[in-house]
C-alpha atoms as one frame of an Amber mdcrd trajectory, in Angstrom:
protein
   5.401  31.574  -8.606   6.208  30.163  -5.253   4.503  26.947  -4.172   3.409
  28.649  -0.895   1.401  31.224  -2.871  -0.649  28.189  -4.470  -1.826  27.081
  -1.102  -4.641  28.988   0.614  -4.485  28.668   4.509  -8.120  26.892   4.574
  -6.708  24.102   2.084  -3.598  23.203   4.169  -5.370  20.784   6.605  -6.984
  18.820   3.745  -3.708  18.742   1.878  -1.873  17.576   4.861  -4.432  14.784
   5.482  -4.164  13.744   1.975  -0.427  13.523   1.968  -0.640  11.492   5.245
  -2.995   9.067   3.636  -0.790   8.699   0.566   2.396   7.881   2.701   0.401
   5.466   4.815  -0.860   3.895   1.735   2.679   3.566   0.251   4.057   2.210
   3.523   1.462  -0.534   3.788   3.078  -3.753   3.027   6.434  -2.469   2.905
   7.510  -3.497   6.215   8.400   0.043   6.898   7.213   1.910  10.016   6.052
   5.454   9.711   8.910   6.620  12.245  11.596   4.474  10.153  10.250   6.235
   6.889  10.797   9.793   8.316  14.123   8.782   9.815  15.446   7.891   6.366
  14.093  11.046   4.900  15.568  13.183   7.480  18.785  11.206   7.190  18.667
  11.943   3.294  17.871  15.514   3.743  20.580  16.127   6.410  23.392  14.297
   4.507  25.774  16.842   2.673  26.057  16.512  -1.093  29.852  16.904  -0.834
  32.139  14.257   0.152  33.693  14.819   3.818  37.335  16.245   3.997  39.987
  13.576   3.625  41.359  12.184   6.725  44.930  13.030   7.583  47.321   9.961
   7.207  48.703   9.016  10.666  52.280   9.185  11.143  53.698   5.530  11.884
  54.264   4.721  15.339  57.557   3.302  14.793  60.300   4.360  12.529  62.880
   1.750  11.293  66.180   3.049  10.151  68.823   0.731   9.184  72.476   1.994
   9.246  74.090  -0.507   6.884  77.816  -0.040   5.773  78.372  -0.459   2.040
  79.226  -4.057   1.112  82.409  -4.704  -1.105  81.598  -5.634  -4.685  82.777
  -9.170  -4.382  80.448  -9.854  -1.203  77.328  -8.410  -3.339  78.201 -10.553
  -6.142  78.297 -13.522  -4.100  75.039 -12.772  -2.178  73.356 -12.361  -5.576
  74.773 -15.575  -6.990  73.442 -17.545  -3.932  69.983 -15.988  -4.205  69.821
 -17.018  -7.947  70.896 -20.567  -7.098  68.428 -20.622  -4.279  65.523 -19.837
  -6.738
């Protein structure tokens, strides 16, 4: 049975007044203003349940390319030995 069918039209104003009084009582002492409370309710109601689509990763603004010629094996061995001694 739908909730709307439980409420008779002549009962609606009294129920609205009761709900308003309950909300005002709950807000008393909480530091929240009525407008802030309803803004939070609207935000929660309007927030989608699913995560937003992922953003595209931007292409890098600068592309660095190094055109190095292959080094002879002796030069590579000497560079590696120098790095080991430096440590």
